[in-house]
N, C-alpha and C positions, 0 to 999 in steps of 0.2 A: 369535411374530412380534416381540414387543417386545425379546426378547433378541437376535434377529438384527439389529435396527436398532442396538441398543447395541453389539453386536460390530462391526458395519460401521463405526460411528463411532469405534471404538477405546476406548470407555468400559468395555466388559466383554469379558473374554477368558477362555474356559473357565470361566465362572461367577465369575471374580474381577474385582472392581471396580478400575479403574485411573483415579484422579483426575488423573494427570498430563496426560492428553489434554484434560480439561476446563479445567485451569489454563492450559495453553498456548493453548487456544482463547480464554479470557477475556483473556489478555495480547494476543493478536493483534487481538481485537475492540476492546480499549481503544485500541490504536494506530490501528486502522481508523476509529474514530469521529472522529478529528481531521482526516482527509483530506478529507471533504466540505466542512468549514469552510475548509480551506486552498484548495481548488479554487474555492469560491465567492469567496473573497477575491481570488484571482488573476484570476478573470473580471471582477470588479467594478472592481478598482483599475487593471488594465492596467499594473501596475508590478512590477518585480522587487525592490523595496525590502523588506527583511525576509526575503528568500528566499535560501537557500543551495543552489546547484546541487550542490555536493559532498555536502552533507548528504542531499539527496534521492536522489542516486546511491548513497550508502552504504546508505540504507534500502532502495532497490530491490534492490541486490545482496544484502542480508540476506534479503529475501523470496525472491529467486531461489534462494539457498542453502537456505532452509527448504523451498521447494517441491521442489527437487532431492533433498533428503534424504528427504522423504516418498515421492517417486517411486522412488528407489533401494531404499528399504525396503519398498516396496509397502504403505505405511500410508496409506490414504486415509481417515484419521479426521477427526473434527470440525475439528481444527486445520488440516488440509490445505485444507478448503473455505473457511476464513476467509482463507487466504493469497491466494486467487485475486482476490477483489475488491480487496484491499489493493494488490497489484502493479498492477492496472489503474488504481486511483486515483492511485498514485504516478507511474505513467507519464503519466497525464493532466496531473498537476501539473508534471512535467518539460516536457512539450510546451507547456503554458501559459507556463512560464518563458521558453522560446525565443520564443514569440509575443510576450510582453510585452517582451522584450529588443529584438525587432525594432521594436515600436511606439515604445519609448523612443529607439532610435537614429534612427528617422525623424523624431521630434519634435525631437530635438537637431539634426539636419541642417537641418530647416526653420528653426529659430531662428538657426543660423549663417548660412544663406543670406540671411535677412531682415535680419540685422545688418549 
């Protein structure tokens, strides 16, 4: 049973240990740890300052390419499952960027009207 789980996760194939899947998973996990902090900051600040829409779109595109590669290869290893929450969190942060941009624009319109 243990070998079946390890093979499903792409760590073990035919009795041979493949550390690349673990290393890729650790890389994606490390990237993923920063997104909850970024989302919390976006929610709290209601500002786009310090955010780059282009950067977030490049990251999202990279995750989409990674997921697509795994789907095309039919490799649903450990790394594949770490891509999913990451793309969800990046998408959330992109949505918050647009929400915060709308808030900033409405505040600046209010200031102009009052002046």
